[in-house]
Backbone bond lengths (Angstrom), bond angles and torsions (degrees), N, CA, C in turn:
res aa  C-N    CA-C-N  psi(-1)  N-CA   C-N-CA  omega(-1)  CA-C   N-CA-C  phi
1 M - - - 1.471 - - 1.521 109.21 -
2 S 1.317 117.21 133.50 1.460 120.12 179.75 1.509 110.57 -71.73
3 S 1.366 116.01 161.52 1.468 120.14 179.55 1.511 110.63 -64.13
4 T 1.352 116.62 -34.40 1.461 119.48 179.52 1.515 110.78 -64.89
5 A 1.301 117.11 -44.85 1.465 121.45 179.85 1.516 110.46 -64.92
6 R 1.341 116.73 -39.56 1.457 120.15 -179.33 1.520 110.65 -63.32
7 T 1.345 116.33 -41.92 1.464 119.93 179.22 1.516 110.83 -62.51
8 T 1.336 116.33 -40.76 1.461 119.92 -179.99 1.517 111.52 -60.95
9 V 1.319 116.48 -42.15 1.460 120.35 179.89 1.521 111.04 -66.01
10 E 1.348 117.11 -42.34 1.449 121.01 -174.39 1.516 112.98 -70.40
11 T 1.340 117.83 -29.86 1.457 120.15 -174.38 1.521 113.32 -101.08
12 R 1.325 117.52 2.37 1.456 119.77 -179.54 1.524 109.48 -67.34
13 P 1.359 118.67 125.43 1.460 121.05 -179.30 1.517 112.32 -59.03
14 V 1.331 115.26 140.94 1.459 120.57 175.89 1.528 108.26 -85.20
15 E 1.325 116.90 128.73 1.462 120.60 -178.23 1.523 110.36 -74.67
16 R 1.329 116.24 131.35 1.461 121.23 178.61 1.519 110.27 -88.74
17 T 1.311 116.05 142.09 1.453 121.49 168.51 1.518 107.03 -122.94
18 K 1.325 116.85 158.68 1.457 119.87 -176.78 1.524 111.11 -61.56
19 A 1.327 116.46 -46.35 1.462 120.29 -179.75 1.524 110.84 -67.21
20 G 1.343 115.30 -42.11 1.452 119.38 -179.79 1.510 112.17 -64.12
21 S 1.346 117.24 -38.79 1.463 121.35 178.95 1.522 110.89 -65.17
22 F 1.321 116.62 -39.00 1.474 119.99 179.89 1.525 110.89 -64.87
23 V 1.329 116.12 -47.35 1.465 120.45 179.60 1.524 109.98 -62.23
24 R 1.335 115.97 -43.72 1.463 120.81 179.28 1.521 110.81 -61.02
25 A 1.333 117.06 -43.36 1.463 121.56 -179.03 1.524 111.30 -62.85
26 V 1.331 116.62 -44.27 1.470 120.26 179.67 1.524 110.57 -63.09
27 W 1.330 116.05 -43.75 1.469 120.81 -178.24 1.534 110.91 -64.90
28 V 1.345 117.12 -46.25 1.462 120.72 179.89 1.526 110.51 -65.48
29 F 1.331 117.21 -42.63 1.471 120.38 179.98 1.525 110.78 -60.89
30 A 1.323 116.62 -40.54 1.465 120.10 179.76 1.527 110.58 -63.55
31 K 1.329 116.80 -43.10 1.464 119.95 -179.96 1.529 111.26 -67.25
32 I 1.344 116.29 -43.60 1.464 119.75 -179.44 1.525 110.19 -65.84
33 G 1.330 116.71 -41.66 1.463 120.16 178.36 1.521 112.06 -59.62
34 T 1.324 116.50 -40.84 1.466 121.09 178.40 1.528 110.74 -64.91
35 L 1.333 116.82 -43.04 1.461 121.08 179.34 1.530 111.26 -62.63
36 F 1.333 116.69 -45.20 1.462 120.61 -179.03 1.528 110.96 -65.49
37 T 1.325 116.65 -41.15 1.468 120.26 -179.85 1.527 110.79 -64.32
38 A 1.328 116.23 -44.87 1.467 120.28 179.72 1.524 111.37 -64.44
39 T 1.334 116.54 -42.16 1.469 119.70 -179.49 1.521 111.15 -66.62
40 A 1.331 117.12 -39.73 1.471 120.09 177.34 1.518 110.75 -61.17
41 A 1.338 116.85 -39.38 1.465 120.86 179.07 1.527 110.93 -65.11
42 V 1.337 116.53 -43.34 1.471 120.10 179.53 1.526 110.25 -66.38
43 M 1.334 117.33 -42.67 1.466 120.35 178.06 1.529 111.21 -59.59
44 T 1.322 116.07 -40.74 1.466 120.00 178.95 1.525 110.81 -63.34
45 L 1.310 116.57 -45.81 1.461 120.96 179.63 1.529 111.21 -61.37
46 V 1.340 116.44 -46.90 1.468 120.66 179.67 1.532 110.55 -62.65
47 S 1.314 116.74 -41.94 1.461 120.62 -178.13 1.529 111.78 -65.21
48 V 1.326 116.77 -43.27 1.464 120.51 179.17 1.530 110.14 -64.32
49 C 1.327 117.03 -42.78 1.472 121.04 -178.00 1.530 112.13 -67.75
50 T 1.336 117.46 -24.84 1.470 120.92 -179.56 1.522 112.14 -106.41
51 L 1.343 116.08 13.58 1.477 121.69 -178.50 1.529 110.89 55.74
52 F 1.311 115.39 40.73 1.469 123.89 176.32 1.532 112.28 58.87
53 R 1.336 115.28 40.04 1.459 121.25 175.83 1.528 112.10 -112.70
54 S 1.300 116.09 22.99 1.471 120.20 -175.55 1.524 111.82 -122.54
55 R 1.331 117.12 32.48 1.462 120.28 -176.96 1.526 111.50 -58.28
56 R 1.336 117.65 -45.24 1.458 120.05 -177.70 1.529 111.41 -67.05
57 F 1.317 117.65 -38.32 1.469 120.00 177.26 1.525 109.86 -62.30
58 C 1.328 115.57 -44.01 1.469 119.20 -179.63 1.524 111.09 -63.64
59 S 1.331 116.71 -40.11 1.459 120.92 -176.88 1.520 112.33 -77.48
60 E 1.331 116.18 -49.06 1.461 120.32 -170.65 1.522 114.15 -86.27
61 V 1.335 116.97 -27.95 1.459 119.75 -179.09 1.534 110.94 -100.67
62 L 1.335 115.75 -59.50 1.465 118.82 -179.90 1.527 110.99 -68.16
63 G 1.335 117.26 -39.38 1.464 120.39 178.66 1.523 111.55 -64.01
64 R 1.330 116.23 -40.43 1.465 119.34 178.84 1.528 110.71 -66.03
65 W 1.333 116.23 -41.20 1.463 119.42 176.77 1.525 110.47 -60.30
66 L 1.332 116.18 -43.34 1.461 120.60 -179.87 1.524 110.87 -61.34
67 G 1.337 117.36 -44.63 1.457 120.49 179.93 1.519 112.04 -60.11
68 N 1.319 116.40 -45.87 1.467 120.02 179.33 1.525 112.00 -65.92
69 A 1.344 116.26 -39.99 1.462 120.02 179.30 1.524 111.15 -65.95
70 A 1.339 116.53 -38.49 1.462 120.34 179.82 1.531 111.01 -67.14
71 L 1.332 116.60 -41.03 1.466 119.46 176.87 1.526 110.87 -62.84
72 K 1.329 115.94 -41.79 1.461 120.00 178.86 1.525 110.68 -63.17
73 A 1.353 116.50 -39.12 1.465 120.00 178.29 1.523 111.45 -62.72
74 C 1.336 115.95 -29.35 1.466 120.54 178.43 1.522 111.85 -85.59
75 G 1.336 116.74 -9.54 1.462 120.28 -176.42 1.511 112.70 78.75
76 V 1.330 116.90 20.03 1.468 121.86 -175.60 1.528 110.40 -107.31
77 Q 1.317 115.90 132.58 1.452 122.00 173.95 1.518 109.75 -102.44
78 M 1.328 116.36 149.13 1.464 121.07 178.64 1.518 109.32 -106.83
79 E 1.327 116.27 125.90 1.458 121.21 176.54 1.521 108.80 -112.43
80 L 1.337 115.75 120.59 1.461 121.56 -174.71 1.518 110.18 -94.67
81 H 1.333 116.28 132.04 1.456 122.81 177.45 1.522 108.86 -116.42
82 G 1.317 117.13 133.33 1.455 120.38 -176.69 1.522 109.68 89.10
83 E 1.321 115.40 168.89 1.454 120.30 -177.42 1.517 111.27 -75.22
84 M 1.324 115.44 132.60 1.455 121.04 173.51 1.536 107.03 -87.39
85 K 1.342 114.54 59.32 1.464 120.77 -178.32 1.514 107.69 -111.26
86 T 1.320 116.15 100.36 1.457 120.21 -177.24 1.521 109.77 -79.52
87 P 1.323 117.43 146.77 1.462 120.59 -178.45 1.530 111.63 -62.57
88 D 1.335 114.84 152.54 1.465 120.17 178.57 1.526 111.29 -80.54
89 V 1.328 116.86 -5.57 1.461 120.98 -178.63 1.528 109.87 -111.34
90 Q 1.311 115.37 164.01 1.465 120.42 175.92 1.524 109.51 -55.55
91 S 1.325 116.95 133.47 1.460 121.29 -174.55 1.521 111.07 -136.91
92 V 1.328 114.38 159.65 1.464 121.52 173.90 1.529 107.09 -112.83
93 F 1.332 116.72 105.97 1.460 121.67 177.68 1.530 108.49 -85.15
94 I 1.328 116.10 134.30 1.465 119.66 176.08 1.529 108.79 -126.03
95 M 1.337 115.70 157.59 1.461 120.27 -178.33 1.520 110.20 -153.30
96 N 1.338 115.52 154.98 1.463 120.28 170.29 1.524 108.21 -79.52
97 H 1.322 116.04 155.95 1.468 119.39 -172.04 1.525 109.49 -132.99
98 T 1.345 115.94 106.53 1.462 119.85 -178.42 1.520 113.48 -120.96
99 S 1.344 117.63 -5.67 1.461 118.35 -167.99 1.524 112.19 -159.17
100 I 1.326 116.10 154.42 1.460 121.45 170.55 1.530 110.05 -60.95
101 L 1.332 117.26 -25.08 1.460 121.33 179.05 1.520 112.47 -63.24
102 D 1.343 117.16 -25.08 1.463 120.74 -178.94 1.529 111.64 -56.48
103 V 1.325 116.49 -38.99 1.462 120.74 -179.13 1.519 110.46 -61.04
104 F 1.329 116.56 -43.92 1.463 120.69 -179.40 1.530 110.91 -68.30
105 I 1.329 116.13 -38.46 1.465 120.95 179.10 1.525 110.53 -62.38
106 L 1.314 117.06 -45.82 1.464 120.78 -177.47 1.523 111.38 -67.88
107 L 1.328 116.95 -36.68 1.468 119.34 174.08 1.530 110.00 -63.09
108 A 1.325 116.38 -42.67 1.463 121.10 -176.91 1.525 112.59 -65.66
109 L 1.329 117.89 -23.64 1.463 120.61 177.94 1.525 111.21 -67.45
110 G 1.330 117.73 -28.04 1.459 121.00 178.26 1.513 113.33 60.30
111 L 1.326 117.86 43.34 1.465 121.48 -178.66 1.530 110.43 -59.73
112 P 1.332 117.44 129.01 1.476 119.58 -175.96 1.521 112.78 -71.28
113 R 1.314 115.26 141.00 1.472 123.48 175.96 1.532 111.79 47.46
114 T 1.308 115.70 47.09 1.464 120.55 -176.50 1.524 110.88 -124.18
115 R 1.325 115.40 127.64 1.461 122.12 175.03 1.524 108.86 -98.13
116 F 1.323 115.84 165.37 1.456 121.19 -176.36 1.523 111.13 -122.32
117 F 1.311 114.92 149.51 1.463 121.73 164.66 1.521 107.17 -98.35
118 L 1.337 116.89 131.75 1.454 121.96 175.24 1.524 109.26 -135.65
119 W 1.321 115.14 152.49 1.459 120.49 176.09 1.530 109.81 -60.46
120 G 1.337 116.15 131.31 1.453 121.59 -175.85 1.513 114.80 -60.94
121 G 1.334 117.19 -24.14 1.462 120.15 179.85 1.521 113.16 -63.08
122 L 1.331 116.90 -20.56 1.466 120.29 -179.98 1.521 112.31 -69.70
123 R 1.324 117.19 -14.31 1.473 119.93 178.15 1.521 111.94 -68.98
124 K 1.330 116.87 -11.43 1.460 119.31 176.11 1.524 111.08 -67.77
125 F 1.334 116.12 -19.10 1.455 121.48 176.48 1.529 106.83 -91.43
126 P 1.349 119.00 105.65 1.473 121.60 -170.72 1.524 115.86 -49.89
127 P 1.357 120.11 -43.81 1.473 118.07 179.24 1.525 113.21 -58.35
128 I 1.357 117.12 -37.74 1.462 119.98 179.06 1.521 110.31 -69.53
129 A 1.334 117.10 -38.11 1.461 120.38 176.97 1.527 110.87 -60.76
130 V 1.327 116.62 -44.07 1.470 121.53 179.74 1.524 110.76 -64.90
131 M 1.334 116.81 -48.92 1.465 120.18 -179.38 1.528 111.08 -65.45
132 G 1.326 116.66 -34.34 1.457 120.05 178.34 1.511 112.04 -64.24
133 Y 1.328 116.56 -40.84 1.459 120.85 178.46 1.529 110.53 -65.63
134 I 1.314 116.46 -43.49 1.470 121.05 -176.18 1.527 111.98 -69.58
135 T 1.329 117.57 -39.47 1.465 120.59 -175.16 1.522 113.74 -95.81
136 G 1.328 117.44 -3.54 1.464 120.08 175.47 1.514 114.82 79.07
137 I 1.322 116.70 38.34 1.469 120.71 177.00 1.529 109.70 -71.23
138 F 1.341 115.68 143.20 1.465 121.67 173.19 1.533 107.77 -94.52
139 F 1.321 117.01 112.31 1.459 121.18 179.81 1.528 108.89 -92.14
140 T 1.327 115.62 120.59 1.469 120.34 -173.23 1.522 112.40 -97.04
141 P 1.335 116.80 140.75 1.468 120.59 171.01 1.526 109.92 -69.58
142 T 1.319 116.69 168.76 1.456 121.14 -179.82 1.529 110.73 -72.73
143 Q 1.332 115.18 165.25 1.461 120.80 178.87 1.527 112.33 -61.47
144 S 1.333 116.66 -22.65 1.461 120.22 -178.83 1.529 112.82 -75.56
145 R 1.328 117.13 -4.00 1.472 121.58 178.82 1.529 108.89 -123.32
146 P 1.348 116.66 70.21 1.468 121.20 -172.73 1.522 114.08 -61.49
147 D 1.341 118.21 -35.14 1.470 120.06 -179.26 1.527 111.17 -64.89
148 K 1.331 116.46 -47.32 1.462 120.06 179.22 1.519 110.62 -67.28
149 R 1.305 116.52 -34.70 1.460 120.37 179.30 1.532 110.20 -65.69
150 A 1.334 116.31 -42.99 1.465 120.31 178.74 1.521 110.58 -61.92
151 R 1.335 117.27 -42.27 1.466 120.19 178.65 1.519 111.55 -64.27
152 C 1.323 116.62 -35.68 1.461 120.99 177.76 1.524 110.23 -60.62
153 F 1.343 117.45 -45.99 1.456 120.97 -179.55 1.527 111.27 -69.32
154 Q 1.319 117.30 -34.57 1.468 120.04 177.40 1.526 110.78 -65.22
155 N 1.327 115.98 -43.92 1.463 119.96 177.81 1.531 111.16 -65.57
156 A 1.338 116.23 -37.79 1.460 119.84 178.03 1.524 110.82 -63.28
157 E 1.328 116.49 -41.52 1.466 119.70 179.21 1.530 111.17 -61.78
158 K 1.333 117.42 -41.76 1.468 120.54 178.01 1.526 110.85 -61.29
159 T 1.339 115.55 -42.98 1.466 119.72 179.77 1.523 110.99 -64.14
160 L 1.328 116.86 -43.45 1.463 120.91 -178.57 1.520 111.58 -67.08
161 R 1.323 117.67 -36.36 1.467 120.62 176.09 1.530 110.31 -63.95
162 R 1.318 115.51 -40.71 1.469 120.05 -177.00 1.528 111.80 -70.81
163 T 1.323 116.83 -39.86 1.467 120.42 -173.09 1.524 113.80 -94.71
164 G 1.340 117.29 -24.36 1.456 120.45 -174.42 1.513 113.31 75.69
165 D 1.335 117.23 9.91 1.465 121.10 -179.92 1.521 111.12 -69.81
166 S 1.330 114.89 155.58 1.455 120.81 169.71 1.527 108.37 -86.36
167 V 1.327 116.04 174.44 1.457 119.82 -178.03 1.519 109.52 -146.38
168 L 1.329 116.62 151.05 1.461 121.50 179.18 1.526 109.49 -129.67
169 L 1.325 115.80 135.10 1.464 120.77 177.48 1.523 110.38 -158.56
170 S 1.322 115.38 166.08 1.457 121.13 177.39 1.528 109.38 -102.93
171 P 1.344 118.39 121.12 1.471 120.26 178.21 1.522 112.50 -63.78
172 E 1.335 117.31 -21.54 1.470 119.39 179.37 1.526 111.01 -70.21
173 G 1.315 117.14 -29.48 1.459 121.07 174.20 1.514 115.51 81.86
174 F 1.326 118.27 -7.12 1.464 120.69 179.17 1.523 108.02 -159.07
175 C 1.319 115.50 168.86 1.462 121.25 -177.85 1.532 109.84 -80.33
176 V 1.327 116.57 118.51 1.468 122.35 -177.25 1.525 108.72 -98.53
177 T 1.318 116.98 110.80 1.471 120.99 -173.75 1.527 113.61 -109.29
178 V 1.327 117.71 5.79 1.465 119.98 -175.40 1.524 112.48 -107.27
179 G 1.318 116.59 12.70 1.460 119.81 -178.21 1.518 110.55 85.49
180 G 1.315 116.35 164.75 1.452 120.13 -179.80 1.524 112.28 77.61
181 I 1.315 114.99 179.48 1.459 123.00 178.79 1.522 108.28 -115.48
182 A 1.322 116.52 124.73 1.465 120.68 -179.60 1.527 109.68 -72.56
183 R 1.324 116.21 170.65 1.467 119.03 176.76 1.522 108.39 -64.45
184 F 1.317 116.09 149.30 1.462 121.61 -179.96 1.522 110.47 -91.48
185 N 1.321 116.10 138.64 1.461 121.35 170.79 1.526 109.23 -82.47
186 K 1.333 115.87 166.20 1.469 120.00 -173.52 1.518 113.73 -87.05
187 G 1.348 118.09 -15.64 1.454 121.07 -169.44 1.510 115.15 -51.95
188 A 1.337 117.43 -50.73 1.469 120.95 -177.31 1.517 111.09 -62.56
189 F 1.322 116.76 -37.98 1.463 121.31 -175.56 1.537 110.89 -78.73
190 H 1.321 115.84 -30.21 1.462 120.44 174.28 1.525 109.44 -65.71
191 L 1.327 116.27 -44.87 1.460 121.03 177.72 1.529 111.31 -60.68
192 A 1.328 115.99 -48.76 1.461 120.22 -177.59 1.525 111.51 -62.44
193 T 1.325 116.35 -38.91 1.467 120.25 -179.92 1.522 110.97 -66.61
194 N 1.317 116.76 -45.92 1.466 120.24 -178.67 1.528 112.12 -68.28
195 L 1.330 116.70 -37.79 1.464 120.80 -177.84 1.526 112.30 -84.92
196 K 1.341 116.82 -10.81 1.464 121.72 -173.23 1.534 110.39 54.86
197 A 1.318 114.88 37.22 1.466 122.04 -178.47 1.524 109.32 -99.25
198 P 1.321 118.78 135.25 1.472 120.40 178.46 1.520 111.21 -63.01
199 I 1.317 115.17 147.63 1.462 121.35 174.24 1.524 108.18 -93.78
200 V 1.327 116.10 129.36 1.471 121.01 178.45 1.528 107.84 -112.55
201 P 1.332 118.14 107.05 1.473 120.62 -177.18 1.524 111.82 -81.86
202 I 1.324 115.28 131.31 1.463 122.28 174.14 1.528 107.33 -116.08
203 F 1.322 116.51 128.37 1.463 119.81 177.10 1.520 109.15 -112.76
204 I 1.324 115.91 127.02 1.463 122.01 -178.63 1.526 109.48 -109.93
205 S 1.318 115.89 127.34 1.466 121.14 179.31 1.524 109.29 -122.33
206 I 1.319 115.50 113.12 1.461 121.57 -179.18 1.533 108.49 -116.00
207 P 1.321 118.93 122.26 1.472 120.14 178.61 1.529 110.97 -53.03
208 R 1.302 116.67 135.65 1.465 120.17 -173.54 1.525 113.31 -63.45
209 H 1.359 116.42 -28.04 1.459 117.20 -176.99 1.531 112.20 -73.65
210 I 1.346 118.35 -13.44 1.465 119.70 176.66 1.523 111.90 -109.64
211 D 1.322 116.87 -12.01 1.469 122.32 -172.70 1.533 110.71 -77.21
212 P 1.340 118.80 119.81 1.466 120.36 179.25 1.518 113.60 -83.40
213 G 1.348 117.40 -2.14 1.459 119.56 -176.92 1.515 111.17 63.08
214 R 1.328 116.39 -125.97 1.470 120.25 178.40 1.527 111.77 -85.80
215 G 1.330 116.79 -3.46 1.456 120.22 -178.28 1.519 112.09 -94.60
216 W 1.345 114.90 -160.44 1.462 120.50 -174.58 1.521 113.80 -123.31
217 A 1.330 117.24 -0.03 1.462 119.71 -174.64 1.522 112.01 -83.79
218 A 1.343 116.60 55.71 1.462 121.11 177.40 1.526 109.82 -68.69
219 L 1.320 115.61 144.73 1.462 121.12 176.33 1.528 109.71 -112.11
220 P 1.324 117.86 156.81 1.464 120.63 -178.80 1.527 112.13 -59.88
221 G 1.310 115.88 143.73 1.458 121.26 179.88 1.513 111.15 166.99
222 I 1.322 115.81 -165.95 1.467 121.75 -177.03 1.520 110.00 -119.61
223 A 1.335 116.09 128.62 1.459 122.82 173.17 1.526 108.19 -100.13
224 H 1.309 116.31 131.49 1.466 121.26 -176.46 1.532 109.81 -102.68
225 V 1.330 115.69 130.64 1.464 121.68 -177.92 1.524 108.46 -121.19
226 Y 1.332 115.95 122.06 1.460 121.47 -177.34 1.535 109.51 -107.93
227 M 1.336 115.75 117.05 1.456 122.07 176.11 1.528 107.92 -91.75
228 N 1.322 116.77 121.16 1.457 121.09 -176.18 1.533 111.22 -109.34
229 P 1.339 117.82 157.20 1.468 121.36 -176.64 1.535 111.78 -61.00
230 P 1.334 116.67 148.47 1.468 120.61 178.57 1.526 111.50 -62.51
231 I 1.320 115.07 149.45 1.466 122.57 176.45 1.528 107.54 -108.70
232 S 1.302 117.43 118.55 1.468 121.11 -178.31 1.526 110.96 -68.26
233 T 1.319 115.82 140.55 1.474 121.34 177.18 1.528 110.96 -120.24
234 V 1.313 116.90 14.56 1.466 121.29 -175.69 1.525 111.47 -56.65
235 D 1.337 116.30 -38.15 1.469 120.03 -177.19 1.525 113.22 -97.53
236 W 1.311 117.35 6.27 1.460 119.70 -179.41 1.527 111.57 -73.23
237 K 1.336 114.86 145.51 1.466 121.84 176.16 1.519 108.60 -128.69
238 L 1.336 115.79 152.25 1.460 119.76 -176.96 1.525 112.15 -61.42
239 E 1.333 117.28 -30.78 1.467 118.82 179.71 1.533 111.86 -68.32
240 D 1.341 117.22 -16.02 1.468 120.93 178.03 1.530 111.83 -101.51
241 L 1.327 116.27 14.72 1.460 121.08 -172.88 1.524 112.38 -57.20
242 R 1.318 116.93 -48.24 1.467 120.26 -177.47 1.525 111.35 -62.82
243 R 1.327 116.46 -43.99 1.465 119.84 -179.49 1.529 111.45 -63.81
244 N 1.329 116.46 -45.27 1.467 119.67 -179.92 1.531 111.55 -63.93
245 K 1.326 114.81 -39.76 1.472 119.81 178.25 1.528 110.71 -60.35
246 E 1.316 117.04 -44.81 1.460 120.78 -178.04 1.524 111.73 -70.85
247 T 1.338 117.13 -32.48 1.461 120.49 177.39 1.522 110.42 -62.94
248 V 1.335 116.74 -43.48 1.466 120.53 179.18 1.527 110.18 -69.47
249 R 1.330 116.87 -38.69 1.461 119.29 178.96 1.529 111.10 -60.78
250 E 1.327 117.11 -37.09 1.464 120.03 179.14 1.521 111.62 -61.55
251 L 1.334 117.14 -31.90 1.466 119.77 174.92 1.524 110.06 -61.81
252 Y 1.340 115.78 -43.32 1.465 119.99 -179.00 1.529 111.44 -67.85
253 V 1.319 116.58 -35.91 1.465 119.96 177.08 1.531 109.62 -62.56
254 E 1.341 116.25 -42.42 1.461 120.29 179.38 1.524 110.79 -66.52
255 W 1.333 117.33 -44.59 1.471 120.53 178.58 1.525 110.80 -63.10
256 N 1.331 115.65 -39.05 1.462 119.13 -179.25 1.530 111.36 -63.06
257 G 1.332 116.07 -38.25 1.458 119.76 178.51 1.518 112.76 -71.45
258 R 1.328 116.51 -29.91 1.459 120.45 -174.73 1.517 113.56 -97.39
259 L 1.349 117.73 -32.24 1.462 120.95 -171.29 1.521 114.45 -111.66
260 R 1.328 117.17 -17.11 1.465 120.21 -178.72 1.515 109.49 -64.97
261 L 1.334 116.36 126.81 1.456 120.60 -177.17 1.533 111.48 -87.46
262 P 1.340 117.91 145.51 1.471 121.06 179.49 1.513 111.71 -71.41
């Protein structure tokens, strides 16, 4: 078989059926649930044995293993574009959010000294609640509770100032499954401005025929992750927050038009 023919066979989209998607979703969810439960148990054991002084090991080593294992369980490979060279200074990593796969991809990157923002509703899943406590995840309230959300970001800023850790979150604030880039919230840019921490944009492009969106019926394929150069915030001021937010969003709109796979 020629290389051209082989490529055609390997990249041909798998057709979804309603019954097939349901079976696939149940099977993937069962595997992911088992992986998360096992990892939470190991993190707990390691944390107790080290008197809870192993947060970075749990996040960067065990978390990275979990991300790679979860992607493998879904049949998805991650292809990295650009240098995986993280800044030596505290940074605010941001990303577009189109899929449940994004969580596994970000874990698999193993970003050093980086905490995550996650939707607070995920704490209903005990393994995530346990891992969140151990690794220092910031669980955010919904947009409908602005007062609690503001307090969450204020507390996160205090923690980040004290620890010097970096942080990763999605300015869109929710999983966007209809294409395009949603409006950006101010939280990430408020943090970056106050901390004078560079923003590091990550763009994730997952082919739509393999992307399960908010579900679990992922199909085998390749997810592309683009690491982009840091954006300095040294001269940013809070009064320019809206303008700076929209300037960064325009980058994502351009990347989405150029890099988003059909």
